[in-house]
C-alpha positions, 0 to 999 in steps of 0.5 A: 521794665517792672522792678521788683524786689526780692525779700531776704531773711531778718534777725534779732535786734542786739543791744551792742553798737558803735555811733559817731558821736560827732555827726549828731552833737553839733548845735545850731545857732538861733537867728539874729535879728537886727532890732530897734533903730540905729543911732547915727551920728555917734562919736564912737571908736569902739563898743564894750560891756563888763567883763566877767572874768575881771573878777573872781565871780565871773557871772554876768551882773545887772550891770552887763546889759549896759553897752559902752561907747568910748568915741575920740572925745566922749563915754556914752551908755547904751542901756539895752534893758529900757524899751525904746533902747538909749544911747546917752553920753555920759561924758566927755574926754579932757582935751589934753589926752584925746584922741583915745581908742581903748576901753575896759569895762570891769566892776569895782573891787572898793568895799561900800560902793553903792550897787549902782556906782560899781561901773568903771571904765579903763581908757587908753589914749595911745597918742597922748600916751594916757590912761583914764580911769571912770566911775559910772553913776547910776541906779545898776541897770542905767548909767547916767554920769561918768566921773573921772577917778584917776588919769595918767597922762604923757606916760612914757613908760607905758607909750602908744597904749592901745589897750588895757585889761584890769583885774580885781580892780587892782591889777591893769595891764596896758598894751604898749604898742611902742615899746612891744610890751605889757605894762603893769600898772598898780591901782589903789583899791580905794581909789585914793592914790593915782595909779602906779607904773611899776617897773613889771612889764613883759617884752614882746616883738609886738602888741595891739590887744590884750585880754584876759583869760581864764580869772583862775589860771591868772593869763593874758592874752596878747595878738599883734598883727604886724609881727603874726603872734598870739602870745598866753601870759601868766600873771602874779598877785604882784603884777610880774609876768612870765611867758606860758607861750607864743605861737607866728601864724601867717593866718595873723597877719594884719589881724585887726579884731581877737577875742577870747569871749565875752561870758565868764566861761573857760575862754580856752580858745583865742578868735581871731579876724584878719580883714585882708588876708584872703579877703577876711579870715577868721582863725581858731587858736586853742589857748587851753593848755599851758604851751604855745597857743595852737592854730586849730582852723579857720575860714576865709572869705576866698579871695588873697586881696580885693581886686586881686586874681583870685589864685585859685584859693577859692577852692580851698577849704572853708570858703565862705564869701560872707567873711570878707573884710572881717574886721572885728569878732566877739564869742559868746559860748557856742557862737561867734559874730564877726563883723564883715565890712566889706559886705555890711553884716554880722556873720554867725559863726558856729564854734561848737567844734573849735576843730570845725567852725560852720558860718551858719547865717548872716543879719545884713542891712544898709545900716550895717554897710561899712560894720568894723566893730562887735560885741556881743552882752556877757549873757549873750542875749544882744549883739551891738555893732558899730559901723565906720568907727575905725574911719578917721573923721567919720562919725559912726552907727550903733546897731543891735541885734539879738536871736532872743525872742524875748528882746526881739519881741520887747524891742521889735525887729527893726523894719529897715533891714534886709535879713539874708538867712544862710540856708545853703541854697542849692546853686551853692557849692560848698567847702569845709575846712579840716584839721589841717595846717593850710599854708594861705600862699598855696593852692590846695584842694579839698578833697571832698565838697558838697551841695544841698536841695531843701525841700520846699517849706524846710524849717530849720526849727521843725521838732521833728526833724528831715530825713536825709539822702546822700548822693555818692556818684562814683566819678570825681566832681558833680557833673554834667558831662558828656551829656549826663546830669549829675545824681542829684540832679536826677532825683531832684527832677522826680520832685520826689524830696519835696513831697517826702520832705528830704534834704537831697545832698550831693558829694563830689569828690577830687578823684573816682571815689570808693569812699576810702582811706590808703596811702592815694587818700583820705575821703571816707575821713574827710567824709565823716570828720569834716562834711557831715559834721559841717552839715548836721550843723547847719541843718534840721536832720535826723536818719541819713541815708546813702544813695551811691552809683558804680564805685561811690556805690561801693564806698556808701555800700561799704560804709553802711556795713561798717557804721551801721548806727550811723546811717539808716539804709542805702541803695547801691546801684550798678556796685563792682563789689569786686573791683570790676574784674570778675567775669570781665572777658580777657584775650588769651594769656593775658593777666587781669592787671595786665589789661584796663578794667571797666573800672581803672580806679581800684587799683589807685584806691587800693593800692595794697593788698591790705588797703583792701582788706577793711573795705571788703564787704563779702568779708564784713557781711559774715561779721555777726555784729554787722549781720545783727544791726543790719537785720535789726529793722523790719524793713532791710537797709540794703538795696542792690540794684544790678546793671548790665556791667554788674550782674554777675557780680551782684549776683554772686555778693546777693547770694552770699549776703542770703548765705550769711543771713544778712537782710537785703533786696535785689530791685531786678529789672536791670540787668540788661541796662547800661545804667547811668546817673539817671534812668528808670533805676531812680525811680525804683530806689526811690520807691524802695526807700519811702517807706523806710523814711521816718 
């Protein structure tokens, strides 16, 4: 057969337009690389940088380049600006206070303190009911010694203090696990008088961690894994506290790590990780308003617990096995770093849109096996991890990573680290999440999945973005079945995407699709609000074109016509324009709806007339705004490929397009062929699209 294209008229460009902003506005995080050599056999329970939100000036200072490592019996300083990086023990903790596990680093508010001596460390020791305050000596870029300024020991009013935060060097708020309270401790701004445990407390149902919210809002954020709660409290300059809001959620069960952000930004969200829930879960709660924190979204590893049956949950949205054993989290800007203990990796999650977190990559090496603590520096340059820090009786390893080119060049990449970048290989099926409140104990299914085939030599940082071809089958799933291959496999076999530098994306729906929303399905909105932002966040993408087959071709055609500013071109093959009812013979006296149509899913997708109207391409084609946008390019943006089942319908539709003045091409030569996912029409379709690529 010799396919040929018939040209159609074109009209002038117009200025009016509607764009889908969320599809193109998601940034990609840079690659994370392990640098310098790890420090082994270290006494380490937790690692902290100075918190900018602890005082009025929220900008990171020179002291923020020093990470403080609290062990059971010592305090060490990790100086990151020197080459090589140094780890120095700066204090030995009092024996009658140890072991200790809670640490908060801040700058002193006392006037007259030299710049090199402003760093302060608040330490909690749950076993001895102790709160210790240390002053750090140094030159501003290097810590040399930590001196104990004050110590409160065996204080039952702060029984089992697991965590602490300090505001302006004068207000300390201690998390008392035994009392399930936040206890206010008054600090002398001149550091002469001992800390005073006041009568100001706030009773909670449970507490493990406490963190500072935005400085200007004077809020605290608490988290309890036992009672599954995130709570926001407001404090005053006198240390009194009142409830802003609290939420109880099953996704917080046994939570082990939480972060509101290490920089001085808005700190509007709470990020929580749970190692055992579904194999490892990363959750985001919106704490930006004065009220109860609201669960937004999350990603999980896909199993209910180690060595347990999956119970079908690997088919739930946002499953990503890299989060296995997620033990801790740290957030800087739009990037979250998760310590995935089970796989020995720091996992990078893009949180540009908190409603759609995207796992981008991971830094993984033998040195990170067992990682359970992670913290990013306030300037976002460094990420410090502690390995085996929560294992009783074991010394830890300190690992340093960075995504800053200058830092990597200065310290050198650690050659013992085997880095495995996540580039969404074609063999992996992804399950992006949505704005739904899923019950983790229930088997749920996502309406849309997708898989990606990258061209050879793909470069995520290439200046010129790649074109993407999104393949939309009509049947449910990807295939193959009944001896047929999937649509993407047919295109990939041509090696066309390698030659043309095109990213192939194939969608799979849970039911046969017309790419619509109705009372019975949400395929269109899930694609636009979830799948495409998820895909774009992880790939270097420019123009997006659509290749559809059967009812999927109808959905692709309708999508382009209704959103001509978001998609570039469409190839619609074997399109049942009128649902497959027109020009099909029937027995005498039988009504159309009394028999099975070629596309029986039409009735399920559009159960009411009002469901069909917004997607009726014969009506959409007559809209002047649509026509002008579709005619605004030199080459037509619509190609129709009629097969034996749709030749009559597509012929009628092509005549309607011509009457409406809408530019289009008809690729002829297949009218007598019962086309399916593979065949010569694929070559003709790709040949039509080639000159329209960037």
